[in-house]
N, C-alpha and C positions, 0 to 999 in steps of 0.2 A: 776287430773281433771277428767280423765275417770272413776276412781273409785268412785268419788263423784256422777257423773252422773248415774253410774250403781247402786249404793246403793239406790238412789232415784227411781230407776226403771222407769226412764222417760227420753227418748232421746230428748224431746222437751224443757227440762230445759237448759238454758244457764249457763255454769259454768265459772266464771272469776278467773283469777290468777294475783296476783301482787307479783313481785319478786324485792328485792332491796338489795344492799350492803351498803346502807346508802348514797351513792352519785348518783348512777345510778338506775333508776326504769324502769322495763319492765312490760308490761301488755299483758295478753293473754286471749283468749276467746275460749271456746269449746261449740259449739252448733250445733245441728242437724247433728252430725257426721262430722263436719268440724272444724278443729283447725286453728285459726288465731292468729297471734302475731303482735305487732306493729313493724314497720320497724325501726323507729328512737326512741331509748330509751330516756326517759326524764331524766334530771339531776337535782339535788337538787337546783342548782342556777337558774333554770327557774321555780320559784315557781308558777307563774300564770298558766303556761302550765301544771305543775304537779298537782296542785289542781283542775284544770278543768278536767283532765283525771280521777283523783280519784273520783271527784264528779259525773262524768258520770257513772263510774262503780257502785257507791253506788245507784244512781238513777235507774239504770237498775236492780239491785238486789232487790230494793223495789217493783218492779212490778212482781217479781217471786212469785210463790205460797209460802204460809206461812209454809208448812209442810215439809221443806227440812231437810235433815240430814247434820249437819255442821261437817266438818272435820278439 
């Protein structure tokens, strides 16, 4: 996440991370030199909650600049 932010040479860009083993999903955010992660991971059996979080991440990414380097 730090590498993606530095490759874009822009500390004001928020970088999101989604990690999953197929059952448990964890979401992280790096923005403005501050790393945050969710306290309670989502599980695949809570589809409404999981889809809401994934949708939020995608919506936040849509408002980011279009010229980002994808890793």
